TORVEXKE-161111 format. One record per atom (N, C-alpha, C): z, y, x; residue in one letter; atom name. Coordinates in nm, 3 decimals. Layout:
N
PT        z        y        x  residuo  atomo
PT        Z        Y        X        a     CA
...
//
This chain:
89
PT        z        y        x  residuo  atomo
PT    1.100   31.839    7.954        m      N
PT    1.157   31.767    7.842        m     CA
PT    1.174   31.620    7.883        m      C
PT    1.295   31.569    7.873        k      N
PT    1.324   31.430    7.907        k     CA
PT    1.304   31.344    7.782        k      C
PT    1.241   31.230    7.802        l      N
PT    1.215   31.137    7.692        l     CA
PT    1.285   31.005    7.718        l      C
PT    1.331   30.942    7.610        i      N
PT    1.396   30.811    7.617        i     CA
PT    1.305   30.710    7.548        i      C
PT    1.277   30.600    7.616        n      N
PT    1.199   30.492    7.556        n     CA
PT    1.292   30.414    7.464        n      C
PT    1.257   30.409    7.334        i      N
PT    1.341   30.337    7.237        i     CA
PT    1.277   30.206    7.193        i      C
PT    1.179   30.160    7.270        g      N
PT    1.116   30.032    7.243        g     CA
PT    0.975   30.044    7.189        g      C
PT    0.891   29.948    7.227        f      N
PT    0.753   29.939    7.181        f     CA
PT    0.673   30.065    7.213        f      C
PT    0.705   30.130    7.323        g      N
PT    0.631   30.249    7.364        g     CA
PT    0.668   30.376    7.289        g      C
PT    0.770   30.370    7.207        n      N
PT    0.814   30.488    7.133        n     CA
PT    0.914   30.567    7.215        n      C
PT    0.901   30.699    7.211        l      N
PT    0.986   30.787    7.290        l     CA
PT    1.049   30.892    7.200        l      C
PT    1.172   30.931    7.232        v      N
PT    1.237   31.043    7.163        v     CA
PT    1.287   31.140    7.269        v      C
PT    1.301   31.264    7.230        s      N
PT    1.350   31.366    7.321        s     CA
PT    1.498   31.345    7.346        s      C
PT    1.536   31.333    7.473        a      N
PT    1.676   31.306    7.509        a     CA
PT    1.767   31.420    7.466        a      C
PT    1.718   31.542    7.470        g      N
PT    1.801   31.657    7.435        g     CA
PT    1.830   31.670    7.288        g      C
PT    1.757   31.599    7.204        r      N
PT    1.774   31.611    7.060        r     CA
PT    1.858   31.498    7.000        r      C
PT    1.892   31.398    7.081        v      N
PT    1.972   31.286    7.032        v     CA
PT    2.119   31.328    7.026        v      C
PT    2.178   31.314    6.908        v      N
PT    2.320   31.347    6.889        v     CA
PT    2.405   31.222    6.909        v      C
PT    2.359   31.108    6.855        a      N
PT    2.438   30.985    6.864        a     CA
PT    2.346   30.863    6.858        a      C
PT    2.392   30.755    6.920        v      N
PT    2.325   30.625    6.911        v     CA
PT    2.431   30.528    6.862        v      C
PT    2.411   30.473    6.742        v      N
PT    2.514   30.390    6.679        v     CA
PT    2.455   30.257    6.632        v      C
PT    2.544   30.163    6.608        s      N
PT    2.507   30.033    6.553        s     CA
PT    2.484   30.049    6.402        s      C
PT    2.389   29.976    6.346        p      N
PT    2.358   29.991    6.203        p     CA
PT    2.446   29.909    6.109        p      C
PT    2.549   29.845    6.161        d      N
PT    2.624   29.749    6.081        d     CA
PT    2.727   29.808    5.986        d      C
PT    2.779   29.926    6.014        s      N
PT    2.886   29.980    5.930        s     CA
PT    2.830   30.042    5.802        s      C
PT    2.913   30.044    5.699        a      N
PT    2.872   30.100    5.570        a     CA
PT    2.832   30.247    5.579        a      C
PT    2.906   30.332    5.652        p      N
PT    2.865   30.473    5.660        p     CA
PT    2.727   30.491    5.725        p      C
PT    2.696   30.410    5.825        v      N
PT    2.565   30.421    5.889        v     CA
PT    2.456   30.371    5.795        v      C
PT    2.482   30.263    5.723        k      N
PT    2.386   30.214    5.624        k     CA
PT    2.359   30.321    5.518        k      C
PT    2.464   30.390    5.476        r      N
PT    2.451   30.497    5.378        r     CA
PT    2.368   30.613    5.436        r      C
PT    2.393   30.645    5.561        l      N
PT    2.318   30.751    5.629        l     CA
PT    2.169   30.717    5.636        l      C
PT    2.138   30.592    5.668        v      N
PT    1.998   30.548    5.675        v     CA
PT    1.934   30.555    5.537        v      C
PT    2.005   30.511    5.435        k      N
PT    1.952   30.514    5.298        k     CA
PT    1.924   30.657    5.254        k      C
PT    2.017   30.748    5.282        e      N
PT    1.998   30.888    5.243        e     CA
PT    1.882   30.951    5.319        e      C
PT    1.867   30.917    5.447        a      N
PT    1.756   30.970    5.526        a     CA
PT    1.623   30.919    5.471        a      C
PT    1.619   30.793    5.430        r      N
PT    1.497   30.737    5.371        r     CA
PT    1.461   30.811    5.243        r      C
PT    1.560   30.840    5.159        e      N
PT    1.536   30.911    5.034        e     CA
PT    1.487   31.054    5.058        e      C
PT    1.535   31.118    5.164        r      N
PT    1.496   31.256    5.196        r     CA
PT    1.366   31.263    5.274        r      C
PT    1.314   31.149    5.318        g      N
PT    1.193   31.148    5.398        g     CA
PT    1.219   31.185    5.543        g      C
PT    1.341   31.164    5.590        m      N
PT    1.379   31.200    5.727        m     CA
PT    1.403   31.077    5.814        m      C
PT    1.358   30.960    5.768        l      N
PT    1.377   30.836    5.842        l     CA
PT    1.251   30.803    5.921        l      C
PT    1.268   30.769    6.048        i      N
PT    1.158   30.725    6.132        i     CA
PT    1.191   30.583    6.177        i      C
PT    1.110   30.487    6.132        d      N
PT    1.134   30.347    6.165        d     CA
PT    1.048   30.309    6.285        d      C
PT    1.110   30.300    6.402        a      N
PT    1.039   30.264    6.525        a     CA
PT    1.072   30.121    6.566        a      C
PT    1.113   30.038    6.470        s      N
PT    1.153   29.901    6.502        s     CA
PT    1.037   29.802    6.492        s      C
PT    0.921   29.847    6.445        y      N
PT    0.803   29.761    6.433        y     CA
PT    0.831   29.634    6.353        y      C
PT    0.907   29.645    6.247        g      N
PT    0.934   29.532    6.161        g     CA
PT    1.042   29.438    6.211        g      C
PT    1.093   29.463    6.328        r      N
PT    1.203   29.380    6.381        r     CA
PT    1.334   29.427    6.320        r      C
PT    1.439   29.350    6.341        s      N
PT    1.568   29.392    6.287        s     CA
PT    1.617   29.515    6.363        s      C
PT    1.677   29.606    6.288        t      N
PT    1.728   29.730    6.346        t     CA
PT    1.857   29.701    6.419        t      C
PT    1.864   29.739    6.546        r      N
PT    1.984   29.717    6.626        r     CA
PT    2.050   29.847    6.667        r      C
PT    1.975   29.958    6.660        a      N
PT    2.033   30.088    6.696        a     CA
PT    1.979   30.194    6.601        a      C
PT    2.065   30.287    6.566        v      N
PT    2.028   30.401    6.483        v     CA
PT    2.053   30.526    6.566        v      C
PT    1.949   30.606    6.583        l      N
PT    1.961   30.730    6.658        l     CA
PT    1.969   30.846    6.560        l      C
PT    2.072   30.927    6.574        i      N
PT    2.089   31.045    6.491        i     CA
PT    2.040   31.163    6.573        i      C
PT    1.946   31.239    6.517        m      N
PT    1.888   31.352    6.589        m     CA
PT    1.947   31.484    6.538        m      C
PT    1.936   31.588    6.620        d      N
PT    1.991   31.718    6.580        d     CA
PT    1.911   31.785    6.468        d      C
PT    1.794   31.733    6.438        s      N
PT    1.710   31.786    6.330        s     CA
PT    1.737   31.716    6.197        s      C
PT    1.842   31.635    6.191        d      N
PT    1.878   31.553    6.074        d     CA
PT    1.786   31.434    6.054        d      C
PT    1.695   31.408    6.147        h      N
PT    1.615   31.286    6.140        h     CA
PT    1.701   31.169    6.183        h      C
PT    1.669   31.053    6.129        v      N
PT    1.736   30.928    6.166        v     CA
PT    1.626   30.834    6.215        v      C
PT    1.643   30.781    6.336        v      N
PT    1.542   30.695    6.398        v     CA
PT    1.599   30.555    6.414        v      C
PT    1.523   30.455    6.369        l      N
PT    1.565   30.315    6.381        l     CA
PT    1.496   30.253    6.502        l      C
PT    1.571   30.176    6.579        s      N
PT    1.517   30.110    6.698        s     CA
PT    1.558   29.963    6.698        s      C
PT    1.472   29.879    6.756        a      N
PT    1.502   29.736    6.768        a     CA
PT    1.583   29.706    6.893        a      C
PT    1.611   29.806    6.975        l      N
PT    1.692   29.786    7.096        l     CA
PT    1.840   29.800    7.064        l      C
PT    1.923   29.739    7.146        q      N
PT    2.068   29.752    7.132        q     CA
PT    2.109   29.895    7.167        q      C
PT    2.214   29.948    7.103        p      N
PT    2.262   30.083    7.136        p     CA
PT    2.294   30.099    7.285        p      C
PT    2.349   29.995    7.346        e      N
PT    2.383   30.002    7.488        e     CA
PT    2.258   30.019    7.574        e      C
PT    2.149   29.954    7.534        t      N
PT    2.023   29.966    7.608        t     CA
PT    1.969   30.108    7.599        t      C
PT    1.970   30.163    7.478        v      N
PT    1.922   30.301    7.459        v     CA
PT    2.010   30.397    7.538        v      C
PT    2.141   30.377    7.533        a      N
PT    2.233   30.465    7.605        a     CA
PT    2.213   30.456    7.756        a      C
PT    2.190   30.335    7.806        s      N
PT    2.170   30.321    7.951        s     CA
PT    2.039   30.386    7.994        s      C
PT    1.937   30.378    7.910        r      N
PT    1.811   30.445    7.942        r     CA
PT    1.830   30.596    7.941        r      C
PT    1.908   30.645    7.846        a      N
PT    1.936   30.789    7.841        a     CA
PT    2.017   30.831    7.963        a      C
PT    2.113   30.751    8.003        a      N
PT    2.195   30.783    8.120        a     CA
PT    2.110   30.780    8.246        a      C
PT    2.018   30.686    8.255        g      N
PT    1.927   30.680    8.369        g     CA
PT    1.840   30.804    8.377        g      C
PT    1.798   30.854    8.263        q      N
PT    1.720   30.978    8.259        q     CA
PT    1.804   31.095    8.305        q      C
PT    1.930   31.099    8.261        a      N
PT    2.017   31.212    8.294        a     CA
PT    2.047   31.216    8.443        a      C
PT    2.053   31.099    8.506        e      N
PT    2.081   31.093    8.649        e     CA
PT    1.957   31.118    8.733        e      C
PT    1.842   31.134    8.667        g      N
PT    1.720   31.163    8.740        g     CA
PT    1.647   31.040    8.790        g      C
PT    1.688   30.923    8.746        k      N
PT    1.620   30.800    8.786        k     CA
PT    1.491   30.787    8.705        k      C
PT    1.384   30.750    8.771        g      N
PT    1.258   30.730    8.703        g     CA
PT    1.238   30.585    8.670        g      C
PT    1.126   30.556    8.606        s      N
PT    1.095   30.416    8.577        s     CA
PT    1.049   30.348    8.705        s      C
PT    1.033   30.218    8.699        e      N
PT    0.991   30.143    8.817        e     CA
PT    0.854   30.187    8.865        e      C
PT    0.763   30.222    8.770        e      N
PT    0.630   30.265    8.810        e     CA
PT    0.637   30.396    8.887        e      C
PT    0.726   30.486    8.847        e      N
PT    0.738   30.615    8.913        e     CA
PT    0.794   30.600    9.053        e      C
PT    0.878   30.499    9.076        q      N
PT    0.942   30.481    9.204        q     CA
PT    0.850   30.414    9.306        q      C
PT    0.745   30.348    9.262        k      N
PT    0.653   30.277    9.353        k     CA
PT    0.559   30.376    9.420        k      C
//
């Protein structure tokens, strides 16, 4: 199982991520609000401003303080088989 670091030591399963989007648009804000009401919201931003919203295949919505590009590049690095710096040493 491949995991993506979404900030502050939080990890999500790479295979379950459907999309990584910016939280600024009205449809994404609506999606976050509905997930909160359904109890399907996971806030992994540690009180910081939300910069990325991860949509999971289980209908969970995960908030991250990292930029969507950062999360995507970490996911791409995982897909290419690159490890973290500690693993490479």
